[in-house]
N, C-alpha and C positions, 0 to 999 in steps of 0.2 A: 490552465495550469499544467505543469509537467513534473515528473519525478526528478528530484535533484540527482544529477549524475555522480555526485560525490558519495552516494550511498549504493551499496550493492546488496541484493537479496540472495540468500542461500537457503536451500531447502534441507531440512533435517527430518526425515520421515514424513509425518503429516503436518509438521510445523515448519515455520520459516523464521529466519533471523536476518536482520539488517545490520550491516557493519559499515563503518565509515572508511572510505578509501583515503589513504594518504599517499599521494603520488602513485607509485606502483605497488605499494604495500597495503596491507589491511590493518587498520587500527582496531584492536580488540578491547580497547579501554571502554568503548561505548558500543554495546551490543544490544539490539532491541529484538524482541520476539513478536511474531504475528501469528494469528491462528490461520487455519486453512483458507477461510473465505477472504480475509484481508490479503493474504499472500496471493490468492488468485486475482484479486483486483489489481494488485501491484504489477503482476505479470502481464495482465491484459493491457495496461496503459503505460508500461515502462518506457517505451521509446516514442511516445506521441503526446500531443496535446489532448487534454481531456477536461470534462466538466463534472460537477457533482451529479448531474443528470445522467451522464455516461456511466458512472459507477452504479447509480441506482438501477439503470437498465440492465447492467450486467448481473447484479444480484437477482433481479426479477426473472431474468432469462435462465439463470443457472440454479436457482434455489426456489423452494416453495415459500415465497414471502410476498406479501402485498406491497404495493408501491409506497404507501405512507410509512410503513415500518422500514422498508429498505432505505428510503430517503432520510429517515431519522438516524439510522445506523451509519449511513454514509456521512452525514453531517458531523456526527460524533467522531468518526474515524478521521475525517479531514482536519478537524480541530487538533487532534493528537498528532497527525502527520505534520501539520503546519507548525505546531509548537516544537516539534523535534527537528524541524528544518528539512524534512523529507520532500517537500514540494516547493516548487518555484512559482 
């Protein structure tokens, strides 16, 4: 899977927001927020193909979390991203 290029991530302090790109403009009608760990995952895979296992490995590498918990969190995150159209 890949991050949908129609969406752009912006950092706001410790938080992130995703906005829908409309041609060369930004559509602020739909703005989504991400916490720091979800923002980090987005940045890590923004321009490449990735799997749920890749995201799980990133969480385990960068945070003190066991693999089962990381995999469950990634699964929930990917469902939300898929529902929002953030991933292809």
